[in-house]
N, CA, C and O of each residue as an XYZ file, in Angstrom:
728
protein
N      82.052    121.990     96.786
C      83.012    120.995     96.361
C      84.106    121.773     95.657
O      83.849    122.450     94.662
N      85.277    121.684     96.148
C      86.442    122.285     95.427
C      87.079    121.285     94.513
O      87.261    120.120     94.869
N      87.418    121.740     93.335
C      88.044    120.904     92.360
C      89.440    121.447     92.020
O      89.598    122.611     91.651
N      90.382    120.628     92.146
C      91.775    121.014     91.876
C      92.239    120.249     90.637
O      92.174    119.020     90.606
N      92.697    120.958     89.634
C      93.069    120.269     88.336
C      94.611    120.411     88.247
O      95.175    121.490     88.423
N      95.254    119.257     87.962
C      96.698    119.234     87.764
C      96.933    118.604     86.369
O      96.417    117.538     86.035
N      97.720    119.311     85.606
C      98.065    118.796     84.288
C      99.414    118.008     84.403
O     100.391    118.468     84.995
N      99.392    116.834     83.816
C     100.536    115.942     83.978
C     100.796    115.271     82.605
O     100.009    115.378     81.664
N     101.916    114.597     82.556
C     102.173    113.719     81.386
C     101.507    112.382     81.657
O     102.114    111.472     82.221
N     100.304    112.282     81.263
C      99.534    111.105     81.424
C      98.631    110.895     80.216
O      98.434    111.842     79.454
N      98.099    109.768     80.010
C      97.338    109.463     78.852
C      95.851    109.643     79.049
O      95.101    109.795     78.085
N      95.435    109.627     80.272
C      93.920    109.715     80.466
C      93.645    110.643     81.698
O      94.545    111.010     82.454
N      92.421    110.969     81.831
C      91.922    111.745     82.981
C      91.891    110.792     84.171
O      91.641    109.599     83.997
N      92.140    111.295     85.365
C      92.104    110.578     86.580
C      91.558    111.493     87.670
O      91.939    112.660     87.773
N      90.640    110.930     88.499
C      90.043    111.766     89.568
C      90.017    110.983     90.874
O      89.817    109.768     90.886
N      90.225    111.713     91.986
C      90.191    111.124     93.270
C      89.551    112.082     94.241
O      89.560    113.285     93.981
N      89.008    111.632     95.326
C      88.498    112.479     96.313
C      89.435    112.348     97.550
O      89.711    111.250     98.032
N      89.894    113.493     98.023
C      90.865    113.480     99.188
C      90.027    113.570    100.495
O      88.806    113.728    100.531
N      90.862    113.446    101.571
C      90.181    113.322    102.877
C      89.120    114.371    103.224
O      88.102    114.050    103.837
N      89.359    115.603    102.836
C      88.419    116.695    103.185
C      87.198    116.728    102.227
O      86.281    117.526    102.423
N      87.192    115.896    101.240
C      86.038    115.822    100.298
C      86.252    116.547     98.998
O      85.429    116.454     98.088
N      87.405    117.308     98.893
C      87.730    117.968     97.631
C      88.060    116.898     96.555
O      88.409    115.759     96.863
N      87.935    117.312     95.319
C      88.212    116.562     94.122
C      89.433    116.978     93.465
O      89.579    118.144     93.095
N      90.399    116.006     93.283
C      91.560    116.247     92.526
C      91.552    115.575     91.212
O      91.369    114.360     91.145
N      91.742    116.305     90.162
C      91.722    115.730     88.821
C      93.090    115.895     88.252
O      93.688    116.967     88.343
N      93.616    114.794     87.639
C      94.822    114.792     86.897
C      94.477    114.662     85.459
O      93.748    113.743     85.086
N      94.967    115.540     84.631
C      94.572    115.564     83.220
C      95.804    115.636     82.340
O      96.816    116.198     82.759
N      95.755    115.105     81.171
C      96.910    115.235     80.186
C      97.047    116.678     79.796
O      96.065    117.408     79.664
N      98.332    117.091     79.606
C      98.551    118.466     79.137
C      97.716    118.730     77.847
O      97.611    117.887     76.956
N      97.136    119.942     77.810
C      96.341    120.339     76.677
C      94.864    120.002     76.770
O      94.095    120.405     75.897
N      94.457    119.305     77.758
C      93.093    118.930     77.922
C      92.263    120.199     78.262
O      92.630    120.945     79.170
N      91.157    120.440     77.539
C      90.347    121.616     77.780
C      89.517    121.529     79.064
O      89.203    120.434     79.531
N      89.165    122.679     79.627
C      88.356    122.696     80.846
C      86.987    122.028     80.517
O      86.448    121.331     81.375
N      86.402    122.224     79.280
C      85.140    121.641     78.967
C      85.242    120.060     79.006
O      84.299    119.389     79.423
N      86.335    119.532     78.588
C      86.518    118.055     78.596
C      86.543    117.596     80.037
O      85.882    116.626     80.407
N      87.312    118.306     80.846
C      87.428    117.941     82.276
C      86.112    118.093     83.003
O      85.799    117.251     83.845
N      85.322    119.119     82.729
C      84.037    119.337     83.405
C      83.080    118.223     82.979
O      82.280    117.750     83.787
N      83.159    117.795     81.689
C      82.310    116.754     81.169
C      82.684    115.414     81.908
O      81.799    114.641     82.276
N      83.967    115.172     82.107
C      84.486    113.959     82.759
C      83.920    113.935     84.224
O      83.440    112.916     84.720
N      84.010    115.058     84.834
C      83.468    115.136     86.238
C      81.989    114.937     86.238
O      81.454    114.275     87.127
N      81.304    115.492     85.262
C      79.802    115.277     85.173
C      79.421    113.876     84.972
O      78.442    113.406     85.551
N      80.201    113.143     84.123
C      79.897    111.742     83.851
C      80.042    110.903     85.093
O      79.397    109.862     85.216
N      80.904    111.348     86.048
C      81.138    110.507     87.191
C      80.560    111.112     88.468
O      81.031    110.841     89.572
N      79.526    111.938     88.289
C      78.920    112.640     89.486
C      78.424    111.639     90.477
O      78.610    111.863     91.673
N      77.809    110.556     90.089
C      77.285    109.577     91.064
C      78.452    108.962     91.909
O      78.377    108.875     93.135
N      79.522    108.546     91.194
C      80.657    108.018     91.888
C      81.265    109.045     92.825
O      81.661    108.720     93.944
N      81.335    110.248     92.377
C      81.933    111.396     93.221
C      81.141    111.540     94.466
O      81.736    111.610     95.542
N      79.823    111.589     94.406
C      78.960    111.760     95.586
C      79.184    110.595     96.591
O      79.269    110.838     97.794
N      79.279    109.335     96.105
C      79.572    108.252     96.922
C      80.907    108.331     97.616
O      81.029    108.025     98.802
N      81.890    108.738     96.877
C      83.271    108.825     97.345
C      83.394    109.971     98.379
O      84.131    109.846     99.357
N      82.662    111.092     98.154
C      82.709    112.228     99.088
C      81.992    111.838    100.358
O      82.431    112.241    101.435
N      80.913    111.077    100.295
C      80.212    110.604    101.482
C      81.087    109.644    102.240
O      81.170    109.734    103.465
N      81.757    108.709    101.548
C      82.634    107.824    102.224
C      83.832    108.554    102.921
O      84.241    108.178    104.019
N      84.373    109.602    102.249
C      85.434    110.452    102.831
C      84.904    111.085    104.093
O      85.598    111.081    105.109
N      83.711    111.625    104.070
C      83.121    112.296    105.213
C      82.965    111.373    106.390
O      83.269    111.719    107.532
N      82.466    110.148    106.072
C      82.282    109.156    107.120
C      83.657    108.757    107.760
O      83.773    108.587    108.974
N      84.640    108.625    106.916
C      86.007    108.300    107.418
C      86.456    109.381    108.284
O      86.962    109.093    109.369
N      86.318    110.657    107.902
C      86.733    111.745    108.723
C      86.067    111.839    110.078
O      86.668    112.204    111.088
N      84.749    111.478    110.044
C      83.958    111.388    111.314
C      84.517    110.361    112.210
O      84.696    110.600    113.404
N      84.805    109.192    111.658
C      85.395    108.082    112.517
C      86.755    108.467    113.135
O      87.058    108.211    114.300
N      87.547    109.104    112.252
C      88.872    109.560    112.721
C      88.726    110.523    113.927
O      89.372    110.393    114.966
N      87.801    111.523    113.688
C      87.607    112.492    114.734
C      87.086    111.883    116.040
O      87.469    112.302    117.132
N      86.182    110.862    115.900
C      85.668    110.221    117.101
C      86.788    109.407    117.789
O      86.859    109.371    119.018
N      87.654    108.760    116.999
C      88.790    108.014    117.552
C      89.652    108.940    118.391
O      89.948    108.624    119.543
N      90.070    110.096    117.831
C      90.916    110.976    118.490
C      90.339    111.686    119.699
O      91.035    112.020    120.658
N      88.995    111.906    119.607
C      88.256    112.524    120.703
C      88.256    111.775    121.959
O      88.058    112.342    123.034
N      88.495    110.392    121.849
C      88.570    109.527    123.029
C      89.672    109.917    124.028
O      89.648    109.549    125.202
N      90.640    110.682    123.498
C      91.773    111.104    124.429
C      91.801    112.626    124.372
O      92.418    113.208    123.480
N      91.144    113.257    125.310
C      91.112    114.780    125.352
C      92.578    115.208    125.733
O      93.208    114.728    126.676
N      93.025    116.157    124.889
C      94.342    116.785    125.162
C      94.256    118.251    125.073
O      95.192    118.895    124.599
N      93.174    118.814    125.508
C      92.919    120.290    125.401
C      93.612    121.132    126.415
O      94.013    122.262    126.133
N      93.764    120.568    127.651
C      94.397    121.381    128.718
C      95.820    120.900    128.936
O      96.216    119.805    128.536
N      96.567    121.777    129.592
C      97.984    121.433    129.842
C      98.092    120.242    130.775
O      98.958    119.383    130.607
N      97.191    120.196    131.775
C      97.176    119.138    132.758
C      96.928    117.750    132.022
O      97.566    116.743    132.327
N      95.985    117.770    131.060
C      95.751    116.561    130.275
C      96.975    116.080    129.494
O      97.292    114.891    129.441
N      97.648    117.069    128.890
C      98.825    116.763    128.111
C      99.931    116.192    129.046
O     100.532    115.165    128.729
N     100.181    116.825    130.136
C     101.190    116.407    131.089
C     100.942    114.965    131.547
O     101.869    114.157    131.602
N      99.679    114.649    131.875
C      99.276    113.327    132.280
C      99.468    112.324    131.203
O      99.903    111.203    131.467
N      99.154    112.695    129.980
C      99.273    111.807    128.852
C     100.798    111.496    128.532
O     101.155    110.364    128.207
N     101.612    112.486    128.634
C     103.056    112.324    128.389
C     103.587    111.421    129.462
O     104.411    110.561    129.151
N     103.182    111.548    130.692
C     103.614    110.633    131.787
C     103.201    109.245    131.536
O     103.993    108.311    131.662
N     101.943    109.089    131.173
C     101.448    107.611    130.916
C     102.139    107.040    129.670
O     102.462    105.852    129.642
N     102.370    107.858    128.647
C     102.932    107.215    127.394
C     104.437    106.954    127.595
O     104.964    105.949    127.118
N     105.137    107.888    128.320
C     106.571    107.645    128.492
C     106.806    106.399    129.369
O     107.826    105.732    129.199
N     105.907    106.070    130.288
C     105.988    104.873    131.123
C     105.883    103.626    130.239
O     106.476    102.590    130.542
N     105.168    103.729    129.211
C     105.039    102.623    128.283
C     106.160    102.507    127.208
O     106.693    101.430    126.939
N     106.466    103.628    126.641
C     107.420    103.692    125.585
C     108.848    103.530    125.989
O     109.589    102.781    125.352
N     109.271    104.229    127.061
C     110.727    104.228    127.372
C     111.274    102.838    127.719
O     112.405    102.538    127.339
N     110.556    102.009    128.393
C     111.128    100.645    128.558
C     111.203     99.820    127.268
O     112.053     98.938    127.147
N     110.313    100.105    126.300
C     110.408     99.472    125.050
C     111.556     99.999    124.271
O     112.213     99.234    123.565
N     111.851    101.336    124.364
C     113.009    101.896    123.712
C     114.293    101.289    124.281
O     115.190    100.913    123.528
N     114.375    101.200    125.544
C     115.530    100.694    126.210
C     115.773     99.230    125.796
O     116.922     98.858    125.559
N     114.792     98.438    125.707
C     114.912     97.043    125.363
C     115.323     96.926    123.897
O     116.276     96.208    123.592
N     114.641     97.603    122.992
C     114.888     97.440    121.551
C     116.138     98.226    121.104
O     116.810     97.837    120.149
N     116.433     99.306    121.785
C     117.713    100.004    121.447
C     118.914     99.162    121.677
O     119.852     99.173    120.880
N     118.904     98.419    122.772
C     119.970     97.523    123.091
C     120.062     96.421    122.022
O     121.143     96.137    121.505
N     118.934     95.816    121.705
C     118.955     94.775    120.752
C     119.377     95.198    119.362
O     120.045     94.459    118.638
N     118.949     96.473    118.988
C     119.232     96.887    117.682
C     120.547     97.686    117.573
O     120.959     98.047    116.470
N     121.203     97.960    118.711
C     122.440     98.737    118.778
C     122.282    100.111    118.189
O     123.094    100.563    117.382
N     121.177    100.797    118.623
C     120.965    102.151    118.264
C     120.556    102.892    119.518
O     120.121    102.292    120.500
N     120.706    104.237    119.470
C     120.338    105.002    120.693
C     119.772    106.404    120.180
O     120.505    107.203    119.596
N     118.493    106.639    120.419
C     118.025    107.981    120.017
C     118.623    109.019    120.975
O     118.808    108.757    122.163
N     118.918    110.206    120.422
C     119.539    111.219    121.244
C     118.459    111.960    122.156
O     118.772    112.490    123.222
N     117.243    111.951    121.679
C     116.131    112.441    122.552
C     114.822    111.803    122.120
O     114.649    111.375    120.979
N     113.933    111.759    123.054
C     112.571    111.244    122.835
C     111.635    112.280    123.382
O     111.783    112.758    124.507
N     110.600    112.641    122.504
C     109.636    113.617    122.915
C     108.241    113.106    122.530
O     108.061    112.119    121.816
N     107.291    113.846    123.050
C     105.837    113.430    122.816
C     105.066    114.659    122.494
O     105.170    115.685    123.165
N     104.266    114.538    121.429
C     103.454    115.716    120.940
C     101.957    115.193    120.522
O     101.663    114.022    120.286
N     101.142    116.241    120.487
C      99.832    115.924    120.031
C      99.801    115.933    118.497
O      99.641    116.995    117.896
N      99.956    114.727    117.834
C     100.009    114.567    116.397
C      98.921    113.575    115.998
O      98.758    112.491    116.558
N      98.174    114.048    114.960
C      97.108    113.130    114.418
C      97.491    112.624    112.974
O      96.870    111.685    112.475
N      98.433    113.200    112.366
C      98.804    112.729    111.043
C      99.850    111.660    111.031
O     100.035    110.973    110.027
N     100.540    111.507    112.143
C     101.612    110.500    112.259
C     101.626    109.911    113.652
O     101.246    110.577    114.615
N     102.057    108.685    113.766
C     102.219    108.075    115.094
C     103.564    108.365    115.658
O     103.739    108.413    116.875
N     104.504    108.556    114.808
C     105.844    108.873    115.281
C     106.710    109.527    114.135
O     106.442    109.331    112.949
N     107.730    110.290    114.538
C     108.612    110.936    113.700
C     110.014    110.734    114.087
O     110.359    110.944    115.250
N     110.899    110.315    113.136
C     112.293    110.134    113.459
C     113.122    111.165    112.703
O     113.139    111.157    111.472
N     113.798    112.038    113.408
C     114.682    113.013    112.673
C     116.094    112.369    112.714
O     116.788    112.289    113.727
N     116.431    111.911    111.452
C     117.635    111.112    111.309
C     118.850    111.837    111.705
O     119.683    111.266    112.409
N     119.027    113.097    111.296
C     120.277    113.865    111.518
C     120.513    114.100    112.943
O     121.640    114.005    113.429
N     119.368    114.436    113.692
C     119.465    114.663    115.169
C     119.384    113.369    115.989
O     119.701    113.347    117.179
N     118.947    112.286    115.316
C     118.711    111.009    115.950
C     117.631    111.115    117.055
O     117.673    110.400    118.056
N     116.677    112.021    116.837
C     115.632    112.219    117.801
C     114.353    111.623    117.306
O     114.096    111.574    116.104
N     113.531    111.159    118.260
C     112.257    110.498    117.882
C     111.141    111.235    118.683
O     111.308    111.537    119.865
N     110.051    111.500    118.028
C     108.896    112.062    118.710
C     107.723    111.193    118.391
O     107.506    110.777    117.254
N     106.952    110.925    119.453
C     105.743    110.051    119.384
C     104.469    110.891    119.620
O     104.448    111.878    120.355
N     103.397    110.409    118.925
C     102.134    111.021    119.073
C     101.550    110.606    120.469
O     101.622    109.433    120.837
N     101.017    111.500    121.180
C     100.263    111.134    122.453
C      99.094    110.306    122.213
O      98.599    109.666    123.141
N      98.602    110.267    121.002
C      97.422    109.418    120.703
C      97.804    107.973    120.654
O      96.921    107.126    120.521
N      99.050    107.640    120.752
C      99.430    106.191    120.849
C      98.717    105.540    122.014
O      98.483    104.331    122.017
N      98.365    106.369    123.029
C      97.677    105.885    124.225
C      96.332    105.209    123.867
O      95.772    104.458    124.665
N      95.834    105.492    122.655
C      94.566    104.826    122.209
C      94.786    103.510    121.669
O      93.806    102.823    121.380
N      96.006    103.056    121.491
C      96.311    101.738    120.956
C      96.749    100.736    121.984
O      97.270    101.116    123.033
N      96.548     99.446    121.710
C      97.106     98.425    122.617
C      98.639     98.491    122.641
O      99.248     98.977    121.688
N      99.251     98.017    123.695
C     100.686     98.133    123.849
C     101.459     97.452    122.717
O     102.485     97.974    122.281
N     100.993     96.304    122.234
C     101.766     95.603    121.139
C     101.726     96.456    119.934
O     102.684     96.361    119.166
N     100.719     97.315    119.633
C     100.708     98.201    118.467
C     101.621     99.405    118.778
O     102.253     99.907    117.848
N     101.729     99.887    119.993
C     102.639    100.889    120.378
C     104.051    100.390    120.110
O     104.872    101.091    119.520
N     104.313     99.182    120.546
C     105.683     98.582    120.333
C     106.043     98.594    118.872
O     107.185     98.891    118.522
N     105.094     98.276    118.001
C     105.328     98.329    116.501
C     105.851     99.720    116.129
O     106.824     99.825    115.381
N     105.234    100.775    116.629
C     105.600    102.122    116.291
C     106.982    102.438    116.824
O     107.789    103.079    116.151
N     107.245    101.984    118.035
C     108.558    102.204    118.673
C     109.698    101.608    117.815
O     110.698    102.265    117.522
N     109.493    100.315    117.423
C     110.469     99.632    116.641
C     110.574    100.279    115.267
O     111.678    100.428    114.743
N     109.473    100.658    114.686
C     109.504    101.339    113.405
C     110.427    102.617    113.394
O     111.235    102.811    112.486
N     110.262    103.461    114.436
C     111.006    104.683    114.512
C     112.446    104.315    114.796
O     113.324    104.953    114.216
N     112.768    103.358    115.624
C     114.135    102.924    115.889
C     114.783    102.388    114.624
O     115.963    102.645    114.387
N     114.057    101.663    113.823
C     114.614    101.162    112.539
C     115.017    102.294    111.617
O     115.934    102.156    110.807
N     114.333    103.400    111.746
C     114.697    104.595    110.975
C     116.074    105.081    111.333
O     116.741    105.659    110.475
N     116.532    104.889    112.515
C     117.876    105.298    112.876
C     118.933    104.408    112.146
O     120.092    104.810    112.041
N     118.561    103.264    111.667
C     119.486    102.412    110.878
C     119.213    102.647    109.413
O     120.154    102.762    108.627
N     117.925    102.723    109.010
C     117.518    102.818    107.583
C     116.495    103.924    107.491
O     115.375    103.768    107.978
N     116.859    105.060    106.867
C     115.975    106.238    106.800
C     114.689    106.045    105.987
O     113.641    106.575    106.354
N     114.765    105.286    104.882
C     113.614    105.182    103.987
C     112.906    103.853    104.295
O     113.411    103.002    105.026
N     111.662    103.712    103.675
C     110.915    102.493    103.766
C     111.158    101.533    102.612
O     110.257    101.173    101.854
N     112.396    101.148    102.519
C     112.778    100.271    101.390
C     112.859     98.908    101.901
O     112.523     98.677    103.063
N     113.313     97.914    101.065
C     113.391     96.501    101.386
C     114.215     96.280    102.668
O     113.879     95.433    103.496
N     115.274     97.038    102.810
C     116.170     96.853    103.972
C     115.414     97.205    105.212
O     115.494     96.486    106.208
N     114.662     98.315    105.186
C     113.868     98.771    106.315
C     112.824     97.698    106.746
O     112.634     97.432    107.933
N     112.155     97.093    105.724
C     111.150     96.082    106.041
C     111.839     94.805    106.576
O     111.265     94.101    107.407
N     113.049     94.510    106.110
C     113.775     93.337    106.627
C     114.120     93.607    108.113
O     114.054     92.694    108.937
N     114.478     94.831    108.443
C     114.759     95.191    109.848
C     113.492     95.043    110.663
O     113.543     94.498    111.765
N     112.391     95.492    110.179
C     111.168     95.388    110.883
C     110.797     93.835    111.125
O     110.340     93.451    112.201
N     111.014     93.051    110.125
C     110.725     91.649    110.211
C     111.682     91.006    111.239
O     111.283     90.071    111.933
N     112.901     91.476    111.346
C     113.854     90.925    112.313
C     113.543     91.320    113.695
O     113.538     90.468    114.583
N     113.271     92.615    113.947
C     113.169     93.137    115.303
C     111.705     93.137    115.850
O     111.497     93.181    117.063
N     110.671     93.085    114.909
C     109.361     93.002    115.397
C     108.494     92.264    114.335
O     107.780     92.893    113.554
N     108.581     90.951    114.335
C     107.945     90.157    113.330
C     106.389     90.285    113.252
O     105.777     89.915    112.251
N     105.823     90.779    114.257
C     104.301     90.979    114.259
C     103.959     92.352    113.698
O     102.834     92.820    113.879
N     104.904     93.014    113.018
C     104.565     94.406    112.573
C     103.419     94.501    111.599
O     102.640     95.454    111.618
N     103.327     93.495    110.743
C     102.207     93.551    109.717
C     100.852     93.459    110.472
O      99.925     94.218    110.192
N     100.768     92.571    111.373
C      99.555     92.408    112.170
C      99.251     93.602    113.026
O      98.085     93.975    113.162
N     100.275     94.231    113.621
C     100.083     95.392    114.379
C      99.643     96.613    113.580
O      98.821     97.406    114.038
N     100.178     96.746    112.431
C      99.795     97.754    111.519
C      98.260     97.632    111.105
O      97.489     98.591    111.116
N      97.929     96.391    110.755
C      96.569     96.204    110.404
C      95.590     96.499    111.553
O      94.515     97.064    111.350
N      96.002     96.096    112.768
C      95.124     96.404    113.922
C      95.000     97.897    114.230
O      93.946     98.397    114.621
N      96.143     98.589    114.031
C      96.090    100.053    114.235
C      95.200    100.714    113.220
O      94.471    101.634    113.592
N      95.202    100.317    111.966
C      94.366    100.823    110.971
C      92.938    100.517    111.251
O      92.067    101.375    111.107
N      92.682     99.293    111.654
C      91.367     98.848    112.013
C      90.687     99.748    113.117
O      89.563    100.232    112.981
N      91.490     99.920    114.226
C      91.033    100.757    115.288
C      90.729    102.217    114.855
O      89.770    102.851    115.296
N      91.582    102.678    113.997
C      91.396    104.071    113.487
C      90.175    104.239    112.648
O      89.542    105.294    112.621
N      89.851    103.152    111.946
C      88.716    103.250    110.969
C      87.420    102.749    111.584
O      86.376    102.891    110.947
N      87.417    102.145    112.837
C      86.211    101.622    113.367
C      85.483    102.581    114.238
O      84.419    102.253    114.763
């Protein structure tokens, strides 16, 4: 178990377990290593449960992504073909409605994000793993990335745009997370 300690302007010690099972501790400036080690020791039972939960979560994520093998070039080419047949009509429809147009659309094997919008280039890249989701959840991601062409950040204006152009986005996001964690 790796422990990472970060000193911050905070009043108390704080600990969390990250995805890979490592422990991150935030401590007030000036806190001794002995106090931090004691804090970790006092919460050993909680740590073990949290690390076990993180490991189970990682296993579920790995099993989810393993359902779409993308190890060979042929598999990737076929996945791009299937996904573009789903995504591009959605982009055409929503782009017209939203009065935006991406300069390019690409597809990559990404597991940390469903989509990426590069604002300056007006390009959008989608994860090939979107193929593991129902079409209405894919549409949520498409609209999400198109909204970034209007509003780069996830502020109130962005959420208002999502409400306007894809009112089911909350439901789609919940379903996407449920599928990823089940």
